[in-house]
N, C-alpha and C positions, 0 to 999 in steps of 0.2 A: 548374775551380773555379766553387765556388758563391761569393754576395756574406759569404752567414757565412763561409763560412773564412778569404777573402781577410781579411775585420774583425779576426778571431780570431790572424789569423797577425801584423797589423798591428798587434793590440793587443798581443801576446806581445813584439813588435820593442820597441814601443813603455814595456816592465813592463823589459827586460833592459835596458834604455836608463839610463833610473832604477836602477833595481838597480846598473848599472856606476858612475852618478854618487855614490848612497849609499856606495858601497865604495869609489873611488877606482882601480878595474878598465876594462881596457877593453871594450869593447862585446862581441868575441871571448873575452876570457877572463869575462867576466860571464855569457854565454852559456853553454861549457864547468860552468862551476861550477854555474849552474843544473841543466843538463842532468845532470849526473854524478852530481846527486843527487835522480835521481828530479822537478825542479820543472817542466819540461814537460809534462811526462805528466797532472801532478796539476793547471797550468794548463789540458789541455784535458781532463782529467778533470772539471773544474769551473768552466768559463769562465762558465758561466750565474751563477754566487752570485759570484763575482771582479769579473766587469767592473762590478758594481755598488759596487764598495767605490773608495774616493779610489787616486790611487799610492802615498800616502804606505805608505795601511794594505796594502795589495797586496804592496807591498816587504817590507814589517815580517813579513807574512805567508809571503812564500816565506823570506824569512831563517830565518826559526824551522823551517817545513816540513825547508828542506835542514840546517839545525843538530841535526833530531832524526835526519839519514836521517847526518850524520855527518861535512858543514861543519862548518869552521870557524868562519866569518863569523856575527857575533852583534850 
């Protein structure tokens, strides 16, 4: 695994943790929710942009993305 791949995964784990805190979920529930509504794939597809945002903005954006794809958290 390359250093960039490891960094992406570490960054995704941090995002999942912040998402969980915001919405009162466990990290497992947070990952499942984000994954179910396409957020994990979106993260990897747009990592170059996402990693320039604050965690607050990333959580807001991920919540909005998942909501547009059927999620109920806002």
